[in-house]
Every structure is written in structure tokens, then in C-alpha cells.
mmJSON file of the N, C-alpha and C atoms, coordinates in Angstrom:
{"data_MODEL":{"atom_site":{
"group_PDB":["ATOM","ATOM","ATOM","ATOM","ATOM","ATOM","ATOM","ATOM","ATOM","ATOM","ATOM","ATOM","ATOM","ATOM","ATOM","ATOM","ATOM","ATOM","ATOM","ATOM","ATOM","ATOM","ATOM","ATOM","ATOM","ATOM","ATOM","ATOM","ATOM","ATOM","ATOM","ATOM","ATOM","ATOM","ATOM","ATOM","ATOM","ATOM","ATOM","ATOM","ATOM","ATOM","ATOM","ATOM","ATOM","ATOM","ATOM","ATOM","ATOM","ATOM","ATOM","ATOM","ATOM","ATOM","ATOM","ATOM","ATOM","ATOM","ATOM","ATOM","ATOM","ATOM","ATOM","ATOM","ATOM","ATOM","ATOM","ATOM","ATOM","ATOM","ATOM","ATOM","ATOM","ATOM","ATOM","ATOM","ATOM","ATOM","ATOM","ATOM","ATOM","ATOM","ATOM","ATOM","ATOM","ATOM","ATOM","ATOM","ATOM","ATOM","ATOM","ATOM","ATOM","ATOM","ATOM","ATOM","ATOM","ATOM","ATOM","ATOM","ATOM","ATOM","ATOM","ATOM","ATOM","ATOM","ATOM","ATOM","ATOM","ATOM","ATOM","ATOM","ATOM","ATOM","ATOM","ATOM","ATOM","ATOM","ATOM","ATOM","ATOM","ATOM","ATOM","ATOM","ATOM","ATOM","ATOM","ATOM","ATOM","ATOM","ATOM","ATOM","ATOM","ATOM","ATOM","ATOM","ATOM","ATOM","ATOM","ATOM","ATOM","ATOM","ATOM","ATOM","ATOM","ATOM","ATOM","ATOM","ATOM","ATOM","ATOM","ATOM","ATOM","ATOM","ATOM","ATOM","ATOM","ATOM","ATOM","ATOM","ATOM","ATOM","ATOM","ATOM","ATOM","ATOM","ATOM","ATOM","ATOM","ATOM","ATOM","ATOM","ATOM","ATOM","ATOM","ATOM","ATOM","ATOM","ATOM","ATOM"],
"id":[1,2,3,4,5,6,7,8,9,10,11,12,13,14,15,16,17,18,19,20,21,22,23,24,25,26,27,28,29,30,31,32,33,34,35,36,37,38,39,40,41,42,43,44,45,46,47,48,49,50,51,52,53,54,55,56,57,58,59,60,61,62,63,64,65,66,67,68,69,70,71,72,73,74,75,76,77,78,79,80,81,82,83,84,85,86,87,88,89,90,91,92,93,94,95,96,97,98,99,100,101,102,103,104,105,106,107,108,109,110,111,112,113,114,115,116,117,118,119,120,121,122,123,124,125,126,127,128,129,130,131,132,133,134,135,136,137,138,139,140,141,142,143,144,145,146,147,148,149,150,151,152,153,154,155,156,157,158,159,160,161,162,163,164,165,166,167,168,169,170,171,172,173,174,175,176,177,178,179,180],
"type_symbol":["N","C","C","N","C","C","N","C","C","N","C","C","N","C","C","N","C","C","N","C","C","N","C","C","N","C","C","N","C","C","N","C","C","N","C","C","N","C","C","N","C","C","N","C","C","N","C","C","N","C","C","N","C","C","N","C","C","N","C","C","N","C","C","N","C","C","N","C","C","N","C","C","N","C","C","N","C","C","N","C","C","N","C","C","N","C","C","N","C","C","N","C","C","N","C","C","N","C","C","N","C","C","N","C","C","N","C","C","N","C","C","N","C","C","N","C","C","N","C","C","N","C","C","N","C","C","N","C","C","N","C","C","N","C","C","N","C","C","N","C","C","N","C","C","N","C","C","N","C","C","N","C","C","N","C","C","N","C","C","N","C","C","N","C","C","N","C","C","N","C","C","N","C","C","N","C","C","N","C","C"],
"label_atom_id":["N","CA","C","N","CA","C","N","CA","C","N","CA","C","N","CA","C","N","CA","C","N","CA","C","N","CA","C","N","CA","C","N","CA","C","N","CA","C","N","CA","C","N","CA","C","N","CA","C","N","CA","C","N","CA","C","N","CA","C","N","CA","C","N","CA","C","N","CA","C","N","CA","C","N","CA","C","N","CA","C","N","CA","C","N","CA","C","N","CA","C","N","CA","C","N","CA","C","N","CA","C","N","CA","C","N","CA","C","N","CA","C","N","CA","C","N","CA","C","N","CA","C","N","CA","C","N","CA","C","N","CA","C","N","CA","C","N","CA","C","N","CA","C","N","CA","C","N","CA","C","N","CA","C","N","CA","C","N","CA","C","N","CA","C","N","CA","C","N","CA","C","N","CA","C","N","CA","C","N","CA","C","N","CA","C","N","CA","C","N","CA","C","N","CA","C","N","CA","C","N","CA","C","N","CA","C","N","CA","C"],
"label_alt_id":[null,null,null,null,null,null,null,null,null,null,null,null,null,null,null,null,null,null,null,null,null,null,null,null,null,null,null,null,null,null,null,null,null,null,null,null,null,null,null,null,null,null,null,null,null,null,null,null,null,null,null,null,null,null,null,null,null,null,null,null,null,null,null,null,null,null,null,null,null,null,null,null,null,null,null,null,null,null,null,null,null,null,null,null,null,null,null,null,null,null,null,null,null,null,null,null,null,null,null,null,null,null,null,null,null,null,null,null,null,null,null,null,null,null,null,null,null,null,null,null,null,null,null,null,null,null,null,null,null,null,null,null,null,null,null,null,null,null,null,null,null,null,null,null,null,null,null,null,null,null,null,null,null,null,null,null,null,null,null,null,null,null,null,null,null,null,null,null,null,null,null,null,null,null,null,null,null,null,null,null],
"label_comp_id":["MET","MET","MET","ALA","ALA","ALA","ASP","ASP","ASP","LEU","LEU","LEU","SER","SER","SER","THR","THR","THR","THR","THR","THR","GLU","GLU","GLU","PRO","PRO","PRO","PRO","PRO","PRO","LEU","LEU","LEU","SER","SER","SER","PRO","PRO","PRO","ALA","ALA","ALA","GLU","GLU","GLU","ARG","ARG","ARG","ALA","ALA","ALA","ILE","ILE","ILE","VAL","VAL","VAL","LYS","LYS","LYS","SER","SER","SER","TYR","TYR","TYR","GLY","GLY","GLY","GLY","GLY","GLY","TRP","TRP","TRP","THR","THR","THR","SER","SER","SER","PHE","PHE","PHE","MET","MET","MET","GLN","GLN","GLN","CYS","CYS","CYS","PHE","PHE","PHE","GLY","GLY","GLY","LEU","LEU","LEU","LYS","LYS","LYS","PRO","PRO","PRO","TRP","TRP","TRP","GLU","GLU","GLU","SER","SER","SER","ASP","ASP","ASP","ASP","ASP","ASP","ALA","ALA","ALA","GLU","GLU","GLU","GLU","GLU","GLU","GLY","GLY","GLY","LYS","LYS","LYS","LYS","LYS","LYS","ILE","ILE","ILE","LEU","LEU","LEU","GLU","GLU","GLU","ALA","ALA","ALA","PHE","PHE","PHE","VAL","VAL","VAL","ARG","ARG","ARG","SER","SER","SER","ASP","ASP","ASP","GLU","GLU","GLU","ASN","ASN","ASN","SER","SER","SER","GLU","GLU","GLU"],
"label_asym_id":["A","A","A","A","A","A","A","A","A","A","A","A","A","A","A","A","A","A","A","A","A","A","A","A","A","A","A","A","A","A","A","A","A","A","A","A","A","A","A","A","A","A","A","A","A","A","A","A","A","A","A","A","A","A","A","A","A","A","A","A","A","A","A","A","A","A","A","A","A","A","A","A","A","A","A","A","A","A","A","A","A","A","A","A","A","A","A","A","A","A","A","A","A","A","A","A","A","A","A","A","A","A","A","A","A","A","A","A","A","A","A","A","A","A","A","A","A","A","A","A","A","A","A","A","A","A","A","A","A","A","A","A","A","A","A","A","A","A","A","A","A","A","A","A","A","A","A","A","A","A","A","A","A","A","A","A","A","A","A","A","A","A","A","A","A","A","A","A","A","A","A","A","A","A","A","A","A","A","A","A"],
"label_entity_id":["1","1","1","1","1","1","1","1","1","1","1","1","1","1","1","1","1","1","1","1","1","1","1","1","1","1","1","1","1","1","1","1","1","1","1","1","1","1","1","1","1","1","1","1","1","1","1","1","1","1","1","1","1","1","1","1","1","1","1","1","1","1","1","1","1","1","1","1","1","1","1","1","1","1","1","1","1","1","1","1","1","1","1","1","1","1","1","1","1","1","1","1","1","1","1","1","1","1","1","1","1","1","1","1","1","1","1","1","1","1","1","1","1","1","1","1","1","1","1","1","1","1","1","1","1","1","1","1","1","1","1","1","1","1","1","1","1","1","1","1","1","1","1","1","1","1","1","1","1","1","1","1","1","1","1","1","1","1","1","1","1","1","1","1","1","1","1","1","1","1","1","1","1","1","1","1","1","1","1","1"],
"label_seq_id":[1,1,1,2,2,2,3,3,3,4,4,4,5,5,5,6,6,6,7,7,7,8,8,8,9,9,9,10,10,10,11,11,11,12,12,12,13,13,13,14,14,14,15,15,15,16,16,16,17,17,17,18,18,18,19,19,19,20,20,20,21,21,21,22,22,22,23,23,23,24,24,24,25,25,25,26,26,26,27,27,27,28,28,28,29,29,29,30,30,30,31,31,31,32,32,32,33,33,33,34,34,34,35,35,35,36,36,36,37,37,37,38,38,38,39,39,39,40,40,40,41,41,41,42,42,42,43,43,43,44,44,44,45,45,45,46,46,46,47,47,47,48,48,48,49,49,49,50,50,50,51,51,51,52,52,52,53,53,53,54,54,54,55,55,55,56,56,56,57,57,57,58,58,58,59,59,59,60,60,60],
"pdbx_PDB_ins_code":[null,null,null,null,null,null,null,null,null,null,null,null,null,null,null,null,null,null,null,null,null,null,null,null,null,null,null,null,null,null,null,null,null,null,null,null,null,null,null,null,null,null,null,null,null,null,null,null,null,null,null,null,null,null,null,null,null,null,null,null,null,null,null,null,null,null,null,null,null,null,null,null,null,null,null,null,null,null,null,null,null,null,null,null,null,null,null,null,null,null,null,null,null,null,null,null,null,null,null,null,null,null,null,null,null,null,null,null,null,null,null,null,null,null,null,null,null,null,null,null,null,null,null,null,null,null,null,null,null,null,null,null,null,null,null,null,null,null,null,null,null,null,null,null,null,null,null,null,null,null,null,null,null,null,null,null,null,null,null,null,null,null,null,null,null,null,null,null,null,null,null,null,null,null,null,null,null,null,null,null],
"Cartn_x":[87.722,87.921,87.742,89.018,88.938,87.733,87.365,85.926,86.905,86.548,87.194,86.253,84.927,83.888,84.868,85.761,86.378,87.243,87.486,88.427,87.428,86.2,85.124,85.546,85.716,85.589,84.657,84.636,83.41,82.662,81.308,80.535,78.946,78.671,77.546,76.489,75.002,74.078,73.687,73.952,73.852,75.175,76.153,77.156,76.548,76.416,76.065,74.846,74.107,72.672,73.708,74.421,75.029,75.903,76.713,77.208,76.835,75.53,74.761,74.006,73.953,73.065,74.197,75.407,76.747,76.782,76.35,76.428,77.411,78.292,78.975,80.295,80.81,82.144,83.233,83.744,84.161,83.429,82.313,81.63,81.983,81.624,81.875,83.255,84.35,85.499,85.929,85.507,85.932,85.293,84.062,83.411,84.273,85.231,86.064,87.291,87.717,88.995,89.776,89.283,90.057,90.376,91.285,91.428,91.21,90.211,89.67,90.885,91.753,92.846,93.708,93.767,95.145,94.592,95.629,94.811,94.744,95.525,95.426,94.178,94.337,92.772,91.415,91.608,90.359,90.021,90.924,90.789,90.324,90.696,90.15,88.566,88.495,87.073,86.008,86.53,85.973,85.32,86.673,86.3,85.237,84.98,84.271,82.888,82.736,81.423,81.017,81.713,81.535,81.102,81.486,80.761,79.733,79.11,77.937,76.977,77.519,76.719,76.271,77.075,76.994,75.719,76.423,75.582,74.339,73.773,72.441,72.026,72.638,72.093,71.999,72.525,72.369,71.206,70.685,69.883,68.494,68.433,66.832,66.419],
"Cartn_y":[62.4,62.79,61.632,61.691,60.386,60.663,59.202,59.263,59.648,60.657,61.081,60.746,60.077,59.894,59.111,58.506,57.443,58.472,59.481,60.419,60.838,60.68,61.43,60.74,61.097,60.604,60.459,59.26,58.994,60.307,60.31,61.204,60.919,61.685,61.629,61.789,61.128,61.706,63.131,63.996,65.31,66.172,65.349,66.008,65.701,64.325,63.688,64.789,65.239,65.756,67.183,68.056,68.79,68.657,67.585,67.272,67.026,66.147,65.866,67.235,68.201,69.563,69.876,70.038,70.501,69.874,68.891,67.4,66.712,66.366,65.405,66.164,65.285,65.694,66.667,66.118,66.684,68.282,67.984,69.436,70.153,70.151,70.487,71.171,70.39,70.769,71.816,71.632,72.663,74.289,74.151,75.47,76.219,75.586,76.267,76.18,75.933,76.203,75.424,73.783,72.949,71.693,70.789,69.591,68.298,67.894,66.648,65.713,65.257,64.572,64.872,66.123,66.316,66.447,65.663,65.368,66.46,67.467,68.704,69.388,69.462,70.338,69.367,68.278,67.329,67.513,67.482,67.949,69.376,70.191,71.483,71.354,70.625,70.453,69.789,69.045,68.243,69.193,69.687,70.953,72.275,72.815,73.378,72.642,71.379,70.658,70.607,70.281,70.112,71.502,72.652,73.921,73.997,73.62,73.82,73.248,71.92,70.73,71.769,72.057,73.022,74.177,74.835,75.994,75.344,74.66,74.213,73.732,72.995,72.287,74.075,74.889,75.81,76.712,76.63,77.561,76.903,75.452,74.929,75.235],
"Cartn_z":[53.616,54.976,55.925,56.904,57.673,58.757,59.076,60.042,61.315,62.114,63.376,64.593,64.159,65.427,66.352,65.956,67.107,68.035,67.798,68.818,69.71,69.677,70.654,71.936,72.983,74.25,75.016,76.141,76.855,77.213,76.952,77.088,78.068,79.057,79.563,78.861,78.981,78.152,78.002,79.195,78.62,77.726,77.703,77.109,75.649,75.689,74.366,73.758,74.299,73.295,73.424,73.78,73.487,72.168,72.124,71.103,69.772,69.844,69.021,68.393,68.793,68.521,67.553,67.797,66.906,65.59,65.733,64.715,64.866,65.949,66.202,67.156,67.45,68.245,67.089,66.121,65.159,65.176,64.785,64.474,65.66,66.768,68.288,68.116,68.077,68.27,67.571,66.231,64.738,65.182,65.859,66.093,66.845,68.105,68.783,68.348,67.221,66.492,67.206,67.778,68.239,67.13,67.248,66.688,67.132,66.913,67.774,67.816,66.999,66.919,67.827,68.244,69.302,70.502,71.522,72.899,73.383,73.54,74.146,73.744,72.649,72.16,72.676,72.609,73.128,74.293,75.311,76.768,76.863,76.037,76.188,75.758,74.798,74.252,75.332,76.031,77.179,78.277,78.529,79.442,79.057,78.035,77.591,77.554,76.918,77.098,78.847,79.667,80.971,81.613,81.125,81.567,80.865,79.623,79.058,80.053,80.47,81.017,82.426,83.095,84.516,84.319,83.101,82.992,82.873,81.779,81.679,82.884,83.977,85.249,86.065,86.108,86.864,86.599,85.19,84.522,85.058,85.591,85.538,86.669],
"occupancy":[1.0,1.0,1.0,1.0,1.0,1.0,1.0,1.0,1.0,1.0,1.0,1.0,1.0,1.0,1.0,1.0,1.0,1.0,1.0,1.0,1.0,1.0,1.0,1.0,1.0,1.0,1.0,1.0,1.0,1.0,1.0,1.0,1.0,1.0,1.0,1.0,1.0,1.0,1.0,1.0,1.0,1.0,1.0,1.0,1.0,1.0,1.0,1.0,1.0,1.0,1.0,1.0,1.0,1.0,1.0,1.0,1.0,1.0,1.0,1.0,1.0,1.0,1.0,1.0,1.0,1.0,1.0,1.0,1.0,1.0,1.0,1.0,1.0,1.0,1.0,1.0,1.0,1.0,1.0,1.0,1.0,1.0,1.0,1.0,1.0,1.0,1.0,1.0,1.0,1.0,1.0,1.0,1.0,1.0,1.0,1.0,1.0,1.0,1.0,1.0,1.0,1.0,1.0,1.0,1.0,1.0,1.0,1.0,1.0,1.0,1.0,1.0,1.0,1.0,1.0,1.0,1.0,1.0,1.0,1.0,1.0,1.0,1.0,1.0,1.0,1.0,1.0,1.0,1.0,1.0,1.0,1.0,1.0,1.0,1.0,1.0,1.0,1.0,1.0,1.0,1.0,1.0,1.0,1.0,1.0,1.0,1.0,1.0,1.0,1.0,1.0,1.0,1.0,1.0,1.0,1.0,1.0,1.0,1.0,1.0,1.0,1.0,1.0,1.0,1.0,1.0,1.0,1.0,1.0,1.0,1.0,1.0,1.0,1.0,1.0,1.0,1.0,1.0,1.0,1.0],
"B_iso_or_equiv":[0.0,0.0,0.0,0.0,0.0,0.0,0.0,0.0,0.0,0.0,0.0,0.0,0.0,0.0,0.0,0.0,0.0,0.0,0.0,0.0,0.0,0.0,0.0,0.0,0.0,0.0,0.0,0.0,0.0,0.0,0.0,0.0,0.0,0.0,0.0,0.0,0.0,0.0,0.0,0.0,0.0,0.0,0.0,0.0,0.0,0.0,0.0,0.0,0.0,0.0,0.0,0.0,0.0,0.0,0.0,0.0,0.0,0.0,0.0,0.0,0.0,0.0,0.0,0.0,0.0,0.0,0.0,0.0,0.0,0.0,0.0,0.0,0.0,0.0,0.0,0.0,0.0,0.0,0.0,0.0,0.0,0.0,0.0,0.0,0.0,0.0,0.0,0.0,0.0,0.0,0.0,0.0,0.0,0.0,0.0,0.0,0.0,0.0,0.0,0.0,0.0,0.0,0.0,0.0,0.0,0.0,0.0,0.0,0.0,0.0,0.0,0.0,0.0,0.0,0.0,0.0,0.0,0.0,0.0,0.0,0.0,0.0,0.0,0.0,0.0,0.0,0.0,0.0,0.0,0.0,0.0,0.0,0.0,0.0,0.0,0.0,0.0,0.0,0.0,0.0,0.0,0.0,0.0,0.0,0.0,0.0,0.0,0.0,0.0,0.0,0.0,0.0,0.0,0.0,0.0,0.0,0.0,0.0,0.0,0.0,0.0,0.0,0.0,0.0,0.0,0.0,0.0,0.0,0.0,0.0,0.0,0.0,0.0,0.0,0.0,0.0,0.0,0.0,0.0,0.0],
"pdbx_formal_charge":[null,null,null,null,null,null,null,null,null,null,null,null,null,null,null,null,null,null,null,null,null,null,null,null,null,null,null,null,null,null,null,null,null,null,null,null,null,null,null,null,null,null,null,null,null,null,null,null,null,null,null,null,null,null,null,null,null,null,null,null,null,null,null,null,null,null,null,null,null,null,null,null,null,null,null,null,null,null,null,null,null,null,null,null,null,null,null,null,null,null,null,null,null,null,null,null,null,null,null,null,null,null,null,null,null,null,null,null,null,null,null,null,null,null,null,null,null,null,null,null,null,null,null,null,null,null,null,null,null,null,null,null,null,null,null,null,null,null,null,null,null,null,null,null,null,null,null,null,null,null,null,null,null,null,null,null,null,null,null,null,null,null,null,null,null,null,null,null,null,null,null,null,null,null,null,null,null,null,null,null],
"auth_seq_id":[1,1,1,2,2,2,3,3,3,4,4,4,5,5,5,6,6,6,7,7,7,8,8,8,9,9,9,10,10,10,11,11,11,12,12,12,13,13,13,14,14,14,15,15,15,16,16,16,17,17,17,18,18,18,19,19,19,20,20,20,21,21,21,22,22,22,23,23,23,24,24,24,25,25,25,26,26,26,27,27,27,28,28,28,29,29,29,30,30,30,31,31,31,32,32,32,33,33,33,34,34,34,35,35,35,36,36,36,37,37,37,38,38,38,39,39,39,40,40,40,41,41,41,42,42,42,43,43,43,44,44,44,45,45,45,46,46,46,47,47,47,48,48,48,49,49,49,50,50,50,51,51,51,52,52,52,53,53,53,54,54,54,55,55,55,56,56,56,57,57,57,58,58,58,59,59,59,60,60,60],
"auth_comp_id":["MET","MET","MET","ALA","ALA","ALA","ASP","ASP","ASP","LEU","LEU","LEU","SER","SER","SER","THR","THR","THR","THR","THR","THR","GLU","GLU","GLU","PRO","PRO","PRO","PRO","PRO","PRO","LEU","LEU","LEU","SER","SER","SER","PRO","PRO","PRO","ALA","ALA","ALA","GLU","GLU","GLU","ARG","ARG","ARG","ALA","ALA","ALA","ILE","ILE","ILE","VAL","VAL","VAL","LYS","LYS","LYS","SER","SER","SER","TYR","TYR","TYR","GLY","GLY","GLY","GLY","GLY","GLY","TRP","TRP","TRP","THR","THR","THR","SER","SER","SER","PHE","PHE","PHE","MET","MET","MET","GLN","GLN","GLN","CYS","CYS","CYS","PHE","PHE","PHE","GLY","GLY","GLY","LEU","LEU","LEU","LYS","LYS","LYS","PRO","PRO","PRO","TRP","TRP","TRP","GLU","GLU","GLU","SER","SER","SER","ASP","ASP","ASP","ASP","ASP","ASP","ALA","ALA","ALA","GLU","GLU","GLU","GLU","GLU","GLU","GLY","GLY","GLY","LYS","LYS","LYS","LYS","LYS","LYS","ILE","ILE","ILE","LEU","LEU","LEU","GLU","GLU","GLU","ALA","ALA","ALA","PHE","PHE","PHE","VAL","VAL","VAL","ARG","ARG","ARG","SER","SER","SER","ASP","ASP","ASP","GLU","GLU","GLU","ASN","ASN","ASN","SER","SER","SER","GLU","GLU","GLU"],
"auth_asym_id":["A","A","A","A","A","A","A","A","A","A","A","A","A","A","A","A","A","A","A","A","A","A","A","A","A","A","A","A","A","A","A","A","A","A","A","A","A","A","A","A","A","A","A","A","A","A","A","A","A","A","A","A","A","A","A","A","A","A","A","A","A","A","A","A","A","A","A","A","A","A","A","A","A","A","A","A","A","A","A","A","A","A","A","A","A","A","A","A","A","A","A","A","A","A","A","A","A","A","A","A","A","A","A","A","A","A","A","A","A","A","A","A","A","A","A","A","A","A","A","A","A","A","A","A","A","A","A","A","A","A","A","A","A","A","A","A","A","A","A","A","A","A","A","A","A","A","A","A","A","A","A","A","A","A","A","A","A","A","A","A","A","A","A","A","A","A","A","A","A","A","A","A","A","A","A","A","A","A","A","A"],
"auth_atom_id":["N","CA","C","N","CA","C","N","CA","C","N","CA","C","N","CA","C","N","CA","C","N","CA","C","N","CA","C","N","CA","C","N","CA","C","N","CA","C","N","CA","C","N","CA","C","N","CA","C","N","CA","C","N","CA","C","N","CA","C","N","CA","C","N","CA","C","N","CA","C","N","CA","C","N","CA","C","N","CA","C","N","CA","C","N","CA","C","N","CA","C","N","CA","C","N","CA","C","N","CA","C","N","CA","C","N","CA","C","N","CA","C","N","CA","C","N","CA","C","N","CA","C","N","CA","C","N","CA","C","N","CA","C","N","CA","C","N","CA","C","N","CA","C","N","CA","C","N","CA","C","N","CA","C","N","CA","C","N","CA","C","N","CA","C","N","CA","C","N","CA","C","N","CA","C","N","CA","C","N","CA","C","N","CA","C","N","CA","C","N","CA","C","N","CA","C","N","CA","C","N","CA","C","N","CA","C","N","CA","C"],
"pdbx_PDB_model_num":[1,1,1,1,1,1,1,1,1,1,1,1,1,1,1,1,1,1,1,1,1,1,1,1,1,1,1,1,1,1,1,1,1,1,1,1,1,1,1,1,1,1,1,1,1,1,1,1,1,1,1,1,1,1,1,1,1,1,1,1,1,1,1,1,1,1,1,1,1,1,1,1,1,1,1,1,1,1,1,1,1,1,1,1,1,1,1,1,1,1,1,1,1,1,1,1,1,1,1,1,1,1,1,1,1,1,1,1,1,1,1,1,1,1,1,1,1,1,1,1,1,1,1,1,1,1,1,1,1,1,1,1,1,1,1,1,1,1,1,1,1,1,1,1,1,1,1,1,1,1,1,1,1,1,1,1,1,1,1,1,1,1,1,1,1,1,1,1,1,1,1,1,1,1,1,1,1,1,1,1]
}}}
């Protein structure tokens, strides 16, 4: 399988921690049925990730 880690967008430290908990960007994307190599899916994954960060910030 090709190394898809290079498809990971720039991430904030909070976003990176969430992605790491899923085992990396590719695993994070696949958990939501998204393909990290497709730009539309990558954008959707980034929006999901941003929502997770906002949710974490609001719960503190």
C-alpha cells in the first residue's frame, strides 16, 4: 500500500492529537468513509476534525 501520510493537511496541535488517536490521517479519514487522496473528502475530513476540536474546547 502506498504511503498516504503525505496527504495529511497542516494540522494544529489539537487536531494532530485527535488524528494521532485514530492512528494517523489515513485511518481517521477511513473511519468516516472518506478517501484522503481525494481533495473533496480531505476537505470534509478537515471540517470534521475542526468540529471535534471545537467540541473539545466547549466541554472544558
